[in-house]
N, C-alpha and C positions, 0 to 999 in steps of 0.2 A: 504494500499500500503506499502511496506517495505521502511524504512528509510536507508540511507547510513550506519549509525552505526549499524543497525540491520543486514544488509548484510555483513559488515565487521566481525561481531561477528560470523555469520553463517560460513563464509568461513574460519575463525580462528578455529572454532570447527571442520570443516571437515578436516583441515589440521592436527589436532591433533589425528584424527582416524588413525587407522592402525592396522594390524593383531597382531603386537607385543603389542600394548597397550590394546586392547579389548578381544582378544582371545588368550588362552594359549593352547598349544598343549596337548591333553589328554594323560594321561599315559597309557590308555588302548590300544586296538588293532590299528595298523596303516594301511595305505592304502595297503601296501604290504602284510600284514596278512590277510586282509578281501577280497582282490581282487578287490576293488572298490576305487573310489576317496574319499579322506578324506573330510568330510562336513566342518570342521573347516578351512581347507585350501582353500576350495572353497569360503567360506564367507570372509575369510581374502583377497583373491584375488579381490573379489567385492569391499570390503572396500578400498582397494588400488586403484583400478580403479576409484572409486568415488573421492577419494582425488586427484588423478592425474588430473581428470577433473577439480576439483576446483582450483588446482595450475595453470593449463593451462588458465583457464579464468582470473585468477589474473594476470598472466604474460601478457596476451593480454590487459587487462585493463591498466596496468601500461605502456605498449608500446604505446597505443593510447594517453595516457596522456601526453607523451613526444613527440608525433608526429611521431612515427616510425611505426605505424600500421593503418590499416584501421578499421573503426567502424564496418564493416560488419563482420570482423574477430572476433571482441570482441562479437558481438551479437551471432555469431555462437558458440563460445566457451562457453558463459554463458548458451545457450540453451542446449548444450550437458551436461554441469554440472548440470542444472536443471533436465534433464531427468534421469541422473544417480542417483541423490538424490531421486527422486520420485520413481525410481525402488527400491532403497534400502529401503525406507520407506515401500513400498508395500510389500517386502520381510520380513521385520521386523514384520509387522502387521500380515502376514500369520503365521510366526513362533510363535508369541504370541497367535494367535487363536488356533493353533494346541496344544500348551502347555496347554491352558486352557481347551480344549476338552479332553486332556489326563487326567487332573486333575479331570474332572467331571466323568470320568469313575469309575464304581464300582470295588472295589477290591475283 
């Protein structure tokens, strides 16, 4: 079971994530040149959505600590944050698996 200090560290690391920190826009073709959405911007938006869910759950937890919010709201916000993190981790795992598969291909 997670300790409060572990949870606080996890939330802090999520808040440090963002499109500007982890992903840099490639110098090559952009979305307008290829006619499709830019993969890096899609991943960046997903990271921002996950970080926003973490910030929302932090704000709800702080509100319930001072008596301005209901515990149900906190549980809902934490569940949304957990689902976003699990989705992000699943996508990361699939990207890593795809990269490893590409690296195993003969040249």
